[in-house]
Residue frames as a rotation matrix with the C-alpha (Angstrom) as fourth column:
MET 1
-0.568 0.810 0.146 131.85
0.657 0.553 -0.513 89.95
-0.496 -0.195 -0.846 115.43
LYS 2
-0.764 0.382 0.520 129.17
0.288 -0.519 0.805 91.28
0.577 0.765 0.287 113.15
ALA 3
-0.865 0.495 0.078 126.55
-0.365 -0.515 -0.776 93.54
-0.344 -0.700 0.626 114.75
THR 4
-0.592 0.751 0.292 123.01
0.770 0.634 -0.070 92.18
-0.237 0.184 -0.954 114.79
THR 5
-0.929 0.370 -0.019 120.50
-0.351 -0.863 0.364 94.28
0.118 0.345 0.931 112.88
SER 6
-0.514 0.825 0.233 116.88
0.053 0.302 -0.952 94.12
-0.856 -0.477 -0.199 114.01
THR 7
-0.673 0.381 0.634 114.26
0.731 0.211 0.649 93.40
0.113 0.900 -0.420 111.36
ASN 8
0.502 0.865 0.014 112.10
0.836 -0.490 0.247 96.08
0.220 -0.112 -0.969 113.05
ALA 9
-0.662 -0.691 0.289 112.93
0.620 -0.722 -0.307 99.75
0.421 -0.024 0.907 113.21
LEU 10
-0.054 0.570 -0.820 111.64
0.766 -0.503 -0.400 102.65
-0.640 -0.650 -0.409 115.24
TRP 11
-0.380 0.036 0.924 110.13
0.768 -0.545 0.337 105.16
0.516 0.838 0.180 112.80
VAL 12
-0.329 0.200 -0.923 109.82
0.673 -0.636 -0.378 108.64
-0.662 -0.745 0.075 114.32
THR 13
-0.111 0.412 0.904 107.47
0.856 -0.423 0.298 111.11
0.505 0.807 -0.305 112.65
THR 14
-0.370 0.029 -0.929 107.47
0.601 -0.754 -0.263 114.83
-0.708 -0.656 0.262 113.39
GLY 15
-0.350 0.265 0.899 105.72
0.834 -0.348 0.427 117.74
0.426 0.899 -0.099 111.78
SER 16
-0.747 0.131 -0.651 104.17
0.296 -0.812 -0.503 121.13
-0.595 -0.569 0.568 112.06
ILE 17
0.338 0.900 0.276 101.10
0.847 -0.164 -0.506 123.03
-0.410 0.405 -0.817 110.97
VAL 18
-0.676 -0.722 0.147 102.02
0.692 -0.554 0.463 125.58
-0.253 0.414 0.874 108.33
SER 19
-0.890 0.411 0.197 98.70
-0.296 -0.849 0.437 127.27
0.347 0.331 0.877 107.58
VAL 20
-0.582 0.783 -0.220 95.21
0.733 0.388 -0.558 127.58
-0.352 -0.486 -0.800 109.04
SER 21
-0.930 0.368 0.004 92.18
-0.338 -0.859 0.385 129.34
0.146 0.357 0.923 107.61
GLY 22
-0.545 0.818 -0.183 88.46
0.784 0.575 0.233 129.38
0.296 -0.017 -0.955 108.11
ALA 23
-0.091 0.627 0.774 85.49
0.071 -0.771 0.633 131.64
0.993 0.112 0.026 108.50
GLY 24
0.760 0.567 0.319 85.21
-0.187 -0.279 0.942 133.20
0.623 -0.775 -0.106 111.93
LEU 25
0.463 -0.665 -0.586 88.65
0.860 0.497 0.115 132.19
0.215 -0.557 0.802 113.24
THR 26
0.972 -0.220 -0.079 90.46
-0.177 -0.913 0.368 134.85
-0.153 -0.344 -0.927 115.23
ALA 27
0.372 -0.918 -0.141 94.17
-0.552 -0.096 -0.828 135.50
0.746 0.386 -0.542 114.83
GLU 28
-0.199 -0.414 0.888 94.66
-0.973 0.188 -0.130 134.03
-0.113 -0.891 -0.440 118.32
GLN 29
0.599 0.487 0.636 92.80
-0.408 0.869 -0.282 130.81
-0.690 -0.091 0.719 117.41
ILE 30
0.915 -0.305 -0.263 94.86
-0.171 0.297 -0.940 130.44
0.365 0.905 0.219 114.23
GLU 31
0.034 -0.968 0.248 98.12
-0.779 -0.182 -0.601 130.93
0.627 -0.173 -0.760 116.15
THR 32
0.029 0.053 0.998 97.06
-0.866 0.501 -0.001 128.41
-0.500 -0.864 0.061 118.83
ILE 33
0.900 0.331 0.285 96.35
-0.139 0.834 -0.533 125.77
-0.414 0.440 0.797 116.16
LYS 34
0.733 -0.652 -0.194 99.62
-0.273 -0.021 -0.962 126.50
0.623 0.758 -0.194 114.34
GLN 35
-0.010 -0.770 0.638 101.62
-0.972 -0.142 -0.187 125.99
0.235 -0.622 -0.747 117.54
GLN 36
0.686 0.303 0.662 100.48
-0.499 0.857 0.124 122.36
-0.530 -0.416 0.739 117.83
LYS 37
-0.384 -0.867 -0.317 103.24
-0.901 0.277 0.335 119.91
-0.203 0.415 -0.887 117.04
LEU 38
0.757 0.557 -0.340 102.63
-0.633 0.755 -0.172 116.64
0.161 0.346 0.924 115.24
SER 39
-0.397 -0.918 0.019 104.54
-0.904 0.387 -0.182 113.54
0.160 -0.090 -0.983 116.32
ASN 40
0.815 0.562 0.141 104.31
-0.576 0.812 0.089 109.79
-0.064 -0.154 0.986 116.44
THR 41
-0.428 -0.902 0.056 106.62
-0.890 0.432 0.148 106.84
-0.158 0.014 -0.987 117.00
THR 42
0.726 0.685 -0.057 105.84
-0.674 0.694 -0.254 103.51
-0.134 0.223 0.966 115.36
CYS 43
-0.355 -0.766 0.537 107.70
-0.506 0.640 0.579 100.21
-0.786 -0.066 -0.614 115.50
MET 44
0.801 0.591 -0.099 107.52
-0.398 0.401 -0.825 98.62
-0.448 0.700 0.556 112.06
ALA 45
0.661 -0.539 0.522 109.55
0.664 0.744 -0.073 96.57
-0.349 0.395 0.850 109.64
ARG 46
-0.174 -0.825 -0.538 112.86
0.199 -0.564 0.801 98.07
-0.964 0.033 0.262 108.61
SER 47
-0.999 0.040 -0.034 111.60
-0.040 -0.157 0.987 97.61
0.034 0.987 0.159 105.04
PRO 48
-0.574 0.817 0.062 107.99
-0.232 -0.090 -0.968 98.65
-0.785 -0.570 0.242 105.67
LYS 49
-0.600 0.554 0.577 105.00
0.798 0.467 0.380 97.32
-0.059 0.689 -0.723 103.80
PRO 50
-0.560 0.445 0.699 102.33
0.129 -0.787 0.604 99.78
0.818 0.428 0.384 102.58
ALA 51
0.505 0.812 -0.291 100.16
0.403 0.075 0.912 99.00
0.763 -0.578 -0.290 105.64
ASP 52
0.057 -0.577 -0.815 103.08
0.993 -0.051 0.106 99.96
-0.103 -0.815 0.570 107.94
ILE 53
-0.888 -0.395 0.235 103.52
0.436 -0.886 0.158 103.36
0.146 0.243 0.959 106.30
GLN 54
-0.166 0.925 0.342 99.75
0.132 -0.323 0.937 103.88
0.977 0.200 -0.069 106.33
THR 55
0.527 0.331 -0.783 99.72
0.761 0.226 0.608 103.20
0.378 -0.916 -0.132 110.09
ALA 56
-0.390 -0.771 -0.504 102.62
0.896 -0.443 -0.016 105.60
-0.211 -0.458 0.864 110.76
ILE 57
-0.854 0.125 0.506 100.94
0.142 -0.878 0.457 108.42
0.501 0.462 0.732 108.83
GLY 58
0.091 0.996 -0.011 97.50
0.191 -0.007 0.982 107.74
0.977 -0.092 -0.191 110.30
ASN 59
0.321 -0.008 -0.947 98.77
0.924 0.223 0.311 107.60
0.209 -0.975 0.079 113.89
THR 60
-0.768 -0.640 -0.035 100.38
0.638 -0.757 -0.141 111.02
0.064 -0.130 0.989 113.47
PHE 61
-0.758 0.529 0.382 96.97
-0.305 -0.805 0.509 112.60
0.576 0.270 0.771 112.85
GLY 62
-0.246 0.682 0.689 94.89
-0.926 0.046 -0.376 110.51
-0.288 -0.730 0.620 115.28
SER 63
-0.394 0.244 0.886 92.78
0.129 0.969 -0.210 107.48
-0.910 0.031 -0.414 114.58
CYS 64
-0.321 0.155 -0.934 92.41
-0.813 -0.551 0.188 107.35
-0.485 0.820 0.303 110.79
THR 65
0.196 0.413 0.889 90.47
0.338 0.823 -0.457 105.34
-0.921 0.390 0.021 108.24
PHE 66
-0.663 -0.549 -0.509 91.81
-0.310 -0.417 0.854 105.43
-0.681 0.724 0.106 104.68
SER 67
0.561 0.823 0.092 89.48
-0.170 0.223 -0.960 105.49
-0.810 0.522 0.265 101.69
LYS 68
0.916 -0.396 -0.059 92.50
0.013 0.176 -0.984 105.62
0.400 0.901 0.166 99.34
PHE 69
0.540 -0.836 0.102 96.13
-0.384 -0.137 0.913 104.73
-0.749 -0.532 -0.395 99.90
GLY 70
0.967 -0.252 0.033 98.66
0.130 0.378 -0.917 104.52
0.219 0.891 0.398 97.11
LEU 71
0.484 -0.874 0.049 102.31
-0.310 -0.119 0.943 103.71
-0.818 -0.471 -0.329 97.49
ALA 72
0.948 -0.302 -0.099 104.64
-0.022 0.248 -0.969 103.79
0.317 0.920 0.229 94.51
LYS 73
0.323 -0.905 -0.278 108.41
0.773 0.422 -0.474 103.41
0.546 -0.061 0.835 94.47
THR 74
-0.727 -0.683 -0.069 109.01
0.617 -0.605 -0.503 106.99
0.302 -0.409 0.861 95.65
THR 75
-0.688 0.515 0.511 105.55
-0.432 -0.857 0.283 108.49
0.583 -0.026 0.812 96.26
ILE 76
-0.769 0.550 -0.328 102.70
0.615 0.492 -0.616 108.26
-0.177 -0.675 -0.716 98.76
ARG 77
-0.707 0.653 0.272 99.11
-0.440 -0.707 0.554 109.42
0.554 0.272 0.787 98.19
ALA 78
-0.765 0.456 -0.455 96.31
0.633 0.662 -0.401 109.00
0.118 -0.595 -0.795 100.70
THR 79
-0.343 0.758 0.555 92.77
-0.458 -0.651 0.606 110.13
0.820 -0.046 0.570 101.42
MET 80
-0.638 0.006 -0.770 91.64
0.568 0.679 -0.465 109.62
0.520 -0.734 -0.437 105.00
LYS 81
0.412 0.716 0.564 89.14
-0.214 -0.525 0.824 110.46
0.886 -0.460 -0.064 107.71
CYS 82
-0.503 -0.690 -0.521 90.66
0.434 0.320 -0.842 110.97
0.747 -0.650 0.139 111.15
ASN 83
0.817 0.569 0.089 89.59
0.178 -0.396 0.901 111.69
0.548 -0.720 -0.425 114.69
GLY 84
-0.206 -0.964 -0.170 92.33
0.672 -0.013 -0.740 113.61
0.711 -0.266 0.651 116.44
THR 85
-0.745 -0.234 -0.625 92.92
0.651 -0.464 -0.601 116.37
-0.150 -0.854 0.498 118.96
TYR 86
-0.853 0.383 -0.355 90.59
-0.379 -0.922 -0.084 118.81
-0.359 0.063 0.931 117.21
GLY 87
0.116 0.955 0.274 87.89
-0.399 0.298 -0.867 116.32
-0.910 -0.009 0.415 116.31
PRO 88
0.355 0.096 0.930 87.02
0.590 0.748 -0.303 114.75
-0.725 0.656 0.209 112.97
MET 89
0.014 -0.363 -0.932 88.79
-0.605 -0.745 0.281 115.75
-0.796 0.560 -0.230 109.77
ASP 90
0.875 0.083 0.476 88.91
0.350 0.571 -0.742 114.77
-0.333 0.817 0.471 106.11
ALA 91
0.345 -0.845 -0.408 92.42
-0.471 -0.532 0.704 114.87
-0.812 -0.051 -0.582 104.72
ASP 92
0.974 -0.226 0.017 94.54
0.114 0.426 -0.898 114.33
0.195 0.876 0.440 101.64
PHE 93
0.476 -0.879 0.039 98.21
-0.214 -0.072 0.974 113.42
-0.853 -0.472 -0.223 102.04
VAL 94
0.948 -0.318 0.002 100.81
0.070 0.202 -0.977 113.63
0.310 0.926 0.213 99.26
GLY 95
0.622 -0.762 0.180 104.41
-0.561 -0.272 0.782 112.73
-0.547 -0.587 -0.597 99.91
SER 96
0.418 -0.603 -0.679 107.59
-0.593 0.385 -0.707 110.99
0.688 0.698 -0.196 98.94
ARG 97
0.856 -0.137 0.498 109.52
-0.353 0.549 0.758 108.12
-0.377 -0.825 0.421 100.44
GLY 98
0.027 -0.887 -0.461 112.92
-0.847 0.225 -0.481 106.53
0.531 0.404 -0.745 100.47
THR 99
0.014 -0.070 -0.997 114.20
0.142 0.988 -0.068 103.37
0.990 -0.140 0.024 102.09
MET 100
-0.487 -0.293 -0.823 114.75
0.821 0.168 -0.546 105.02
0.298 -0.941 0.158 105.49
SER 101
-0.791 0.214 -0.572 112.46
0.154 -0.836 -0.526 108.08
-0.591 -0.505 0.629 105.45
TYR 102
-0.223 0.724 0.653 109.28
0.932 -0.038 0.360 109.68
0.285 0.689 -0.666 104.18
SER 103
-0.790 0.063 -0.610 107.80
0.219 -0.900 -0.377 113.18
-0.573 -0.431 0.697 104.09
GLY 104
-0.526 0.626 0.576 104.71
0.759 0.040 0.650 114.90
0.384 0.779 -0.496 102.83
THR 105
-0.925 0.330 0.188 102.01
-0.361 -0.918 -0.163 117.52
0.119 -0.219 0.969 103.01
ASN 106
-0.601 0.781 -0.169 98.60
0.799 0.580 -0.158 116.98
-0.025 -0.230 -0.973 104.55
ASN 107
-0.837 0.461 0.294 95.61
-0.363 -0.871 0.332 119.17
0.409 0.172 0.896 103.67
ALA 108
-0.739 0.550 -0.389 92.79
0.673 0.635 -0.380 118.72
0.038 -0.543 -0.839 106.16
VAL 109
-0.466 0.710 0.527 89.25
-0.318 -0.691 0.649 120.05
0.825 0.135 0.548 106.47
PHE 110
-0.893 0.231 -0.386 87.62
0.446 0.349 -0.824 120.22
-0.056 -0.908 -0.415 109.89
PRO 111
-0.105 0.913 0.395 83.86
0.522 -0.287 0.803 120.78
0.846 0.290 -0.447 109.93
ASN 112
-0.885 -0.159 -0.437 82.95
0.456 -0.483 -0.747 123.63
-0.092 -0.861 0.500 112.27
THR 113
0.021 0.982 -0.186 79.64
0.874 -0.108 -0.473 125.27
-0.485 -0.152 -0.861 113.17
GLY 114
0.331 0.052 -0.942 80.92
-0.091 -0.992 -0.087 128.60
-0.939 0.114 -0.324 111.79
GLY 115
0.810 -0.117 -0.575 82.23
-0.581 -0.023 -0.813 127.03
0.082 0.993 -0.087 108.57
ASN 116
0.848 -0.498 -0.180 85.02
0.460 0.862 -0.214 124.65
0.262 0.099 0.960 107.62
VAL 117
0.642 -0.765 -0.053 88.51
-0.536 -0.497 0.682 125.07
-0.548 -0.410 -0.729 109.03
TYR 118
0.910 -0.382 -0.162 91.36
0.044 0.478 -0.877 124.31
0.412 0.791 0.452 106.61
VAL 119
0.637 -0.725 0.262 94.69
-0.482 -0.108 0.870 123.13
-0.602 -0.680 -0.418 108.02
LYS 120
0.768 -0.514 -0.382 97.85
-0.190 0.387 -0.902 122.41
0.612 0.765 0.200 106.03
SER 121
0.671 -0.585 0.456 100.66
-0.503 0.094 0.859 120.52
-0.545 -0.806 -0.231 107.73
VAL 122
0.370 -0.650 -0.664 103.96
-0.622 0.357 -0.697 118.95
0.690 0.670 -0.272 106.79
ILE 123
0.769 -0.163 0.618 105.43
-0.451 0.547 0.705 115.81
-0.453 -0.821 0.348 108.33
SER 124
0.181 -0.710 -0.681 108.55
-0.720 0.375 -0.583 113.73
0.670 0.596 -0.443 107.94
GLY 125
0.859 0.098 0.502 109.47
-0.430 0.672 0.604 110.35
-0.278 -0.734 0.619 109.31
LYS 126
0.180 -0.852 -0.492 112.73
-0.711 0.233 -0.663 108.46
0.679 0.470 -0.564 109.56
ILE 127
0.582 -0.112 -0.806 114.30
0.415 0.893 0.176 105.42
0.700 -0.437 0.565 111.15
SER 128
0.258 -0.458 0.851 115.65
-0.718 -0.680 -0.148 106.25
0.646 -0.573 -0.504 114.58
GLY 129
-0.511 -0.555 0.656 116.87
-0.850 0.441 -0.289 102.94
-0.129 -0.705 -0.697 115.94
ASN 130
-0.722 0.205 -0.661 115.72
-0.064 0.931 0.359 99.37
0.689 0.302 -0.659 116.53
CYS 131
-0.257 0.656 0.710 112.67
-0.966 -0.167 -0.196 98.11
-0.010 -0.736 0.677 118.38
């Protein structure tokens, strides 16, 4: 008997914050921000449409609205505004994708009363089963 393959797949995204800078931040504040882990699980088509990938990336950073989203055969580029754990941010995402995975770098700016806070993170997502 042939195994049944679901048309939907569970895409698991994980990531980490690799750099933080901003006027007035203490070393302790920077370390606390860098220790935050990024993760998200999204059920989407095994062969995702651009809107599916947009949702997976956006959900990793909070509730996001995209002003630009470009998906080519192997690349992803996005500009978004998100509300997440640390409040509102403006971000640019640049990454690559394959048929069963994606990865990229996100550069975010958080407005702060003492000056902007700049956060760079990396994420990767892959299929991790059916849903």
